[in-house]
C-alpha positions in Angstrom: 112.7 -105.8 -181.7 115.9 -107.5 -181.9 118.8 -106.4 -179.7 122.6 -107.3 -179.7 124.6 -106.8 -176.4 128.1 -106.9 -175.6 130.8 -105.6 -173.3 134.4 -105.7 -172.5 135.8 -106.7 -169.1 134.9 -103.2 -168.0 131.2 -103.7 -168.5 130.3 -107.1 -167.4 128.2 -106.2 -164.4 126.1 -103.7 -166.0 125.7 -106.1 -169.2 124.1 -108.6 -166.7 121.7 -105.9 -165.4 120.8 -105.1 -169.0 120.1 -108.7 -170.0 117.7 -108.9 -167.0 116.0 -105.8 -168.2 115.5 -107.2 -171.6 114.1 -110.2 -170.4 111.8 -108.2 -168.3 110.6 -106.3 -171.3 110.3 -109.3 -173.5 112.7 -108.2 -176.0 114.7 -110.7 -178.0 118.3 -110.4 -177.5 121.7 -112.1 -178.2 124.7 -111.7 -176.1 128.1 -111.4 -177.8 130.5 -111.4 -174.9 132.7 -110.9 -173.4 132.8 -114.2 -171.4 135.4 -113.0 -169.2 136.0 -111.7 -165.5 136.8 -108.1 -164.6 140.5 -109.2 -164.0 140.8 -110.7 -167.6 141.5 -107.8 -170.1 140.1 -107.9 -173.5 140.1 -105.4 -176.5 136.8 -103.4 -176.8 136.9 -103.2 -180.7 136.6 -107.2 -180.7 133.3 -106.6 -179.4 132.0 -103.4 -180.7 132.8 -103.8 -184.2 131.2 -107.2 -185.0 128.1 -106.1 -183.2 128.0 -102.7 -185.1 128.4 -104.6 -188.3 125.4 -106.8 -187.5 123.2 -103.9 -186.7 124.3 -102.1 -189.9 123.5 -105.1 -192.0 120.0 -105.5 -190.5 120.6 -108.7 -188.4 119.6 -106.7 -185.3 117.6 -103.6 -185.0 119.7 -102.2 -182.1 122.4 -102.9 -179.8 123.8 -102.0 -176.3 127.6 -101.8 -175.8 129.3 -101.3 -172.4 132.9 -100.8 -171.4 134.4 -99.0 -168.5 133.5 -95.5 -169.8 131.8 -96.3 -172.8 134.1 -94.2 -175.0 136.0 -97.1 -176.6 133.0 -98.9 -177.5 131.2 -96.0 -179.0 134.3 -94.7 -181.1 134.6 -98.1 -182.3 130.9 -98.7 -183.3 130.7 -95.4 -185.0 133.6 -96.6 -187.6 131.0 -98.8 -189.3 129.0 -97.4 -191.8 125.3 -96.7 -190.9 125.8 -96.8 -187.2 124.7 -93.9 -185.0 126.0 -94.9 -181.6 125.4 -92.6 -178.8 127.4 -92.7 -175.6 124.9 -92.0 -172.8 125.0 -91.6 -169.1 121.7 -89.8 -168.3 118.0 -90.5 -169.1 117.4 -87.1 -170.8 120.1 -87.9 -173.6 118.9 -91.4 -173.9 115.4 -90.2 -174.9 116.7 -87.5 -177.1 119.5 -89.6 -179.0 116.4 -91.8 -180.1 113.9 -89.0 -180.8 116.2 -86.7 -182.6 119.2 -88.9 -183.7 117.5 -92.2 -184.3 120.7 -93.8 -182.6 120.8 -97.5 -183.3 123.4 -98.2 -180.7 123.7 -97.3 -177.2 127.2 -97.1 -175.4 127.5 -96.8 -171.5 130.4 -96.9 -168.9 130.2 -99.1 -166.0 132.9 -97.0 -164.2 130.7 -93.9 -164.9 127.2 -95.1 -163.8 125.8 -97.6 -161.7 123.5 -100.5 -162.7 120.3 -98.7 -161.5 120.9 -95.6 -163.8 122.1 -98.0 -166.5 118.7 -99.7 -166.4 116.7 -96.6 -166.6 118.8 -95.3 -169.5 118.5 -98.5 -171.5 114.6 -98.7 -170.8 114.2 -95.2 -172.0 116.3 -95.8 -175.1 114.7 -99.0 -176.0 111.1 -97.7 -175.7 111.8 -94.3 -177.3 110.8 -93.9 -181.0 112.5 -91.6 -183.6 110.5 -88.3 -183.9 111.2 -88.0 -187.7 110.1 -84.7 -189.1 113.0 -82.2 -189.4 115.2 -84.9 -187.6 114.9 -87.0 -190.8 116.6 -84.6 -192.9 119.5 -84.2 -190.6 120.0 -88.0 -190.5 119.5 -88.0 -194.3 122.7 -85.7 -194.3 124.6 -88.1 -192.5 123.5 -91.0 -194.5 124.5 -88.8 -197.6 127.8 -88.2 -196.4 128.6 -91.8 -195.7 127.5 -92.7 -199.2 129.9 -90.3 -200.7 132.8 -90.6 -198.5 132.8 -94.2 -196.8 133.4 -97.4 -198.6 132.1 -100.8 -197.8 134.7 -103.3 -197.0 133.4 -105.0 -200.3 134.6 -102.1 -202.3 138.1 -102.3 -201.0 140.8 -103.7 -203.2 
């Protein structure tokens, strides 16, 4: 598994913890920033969108995005066709978003949860497989909608 990770200024501390977790689990990852301090404000779409595009085009299997609440990152990432980004702040939801929704991006909020819980959530999310079965049909409906209603940037004139 290859994982992309990024945060804005509101998520740099949890991002550091998740990088340690990825190393402990032996998971290959790449850090896409931000390279800033908490006092330096940056814009979450500048990190979420490129990472989401890398997951959507298959460069990375999954990604983890962190900002203050996780909301901005999740909204941005979900604008990219093929992305199923789940905003998660508890272990149960982390597990089910993988089992039932085959989420490919995890978003978390540093101002909402602490580093210990963030590590637990990320570990469960990273180690839980998609269940398939009836859930595959549901994911198929999302993909079908995307194919009908969303255009790739290559299709824009």
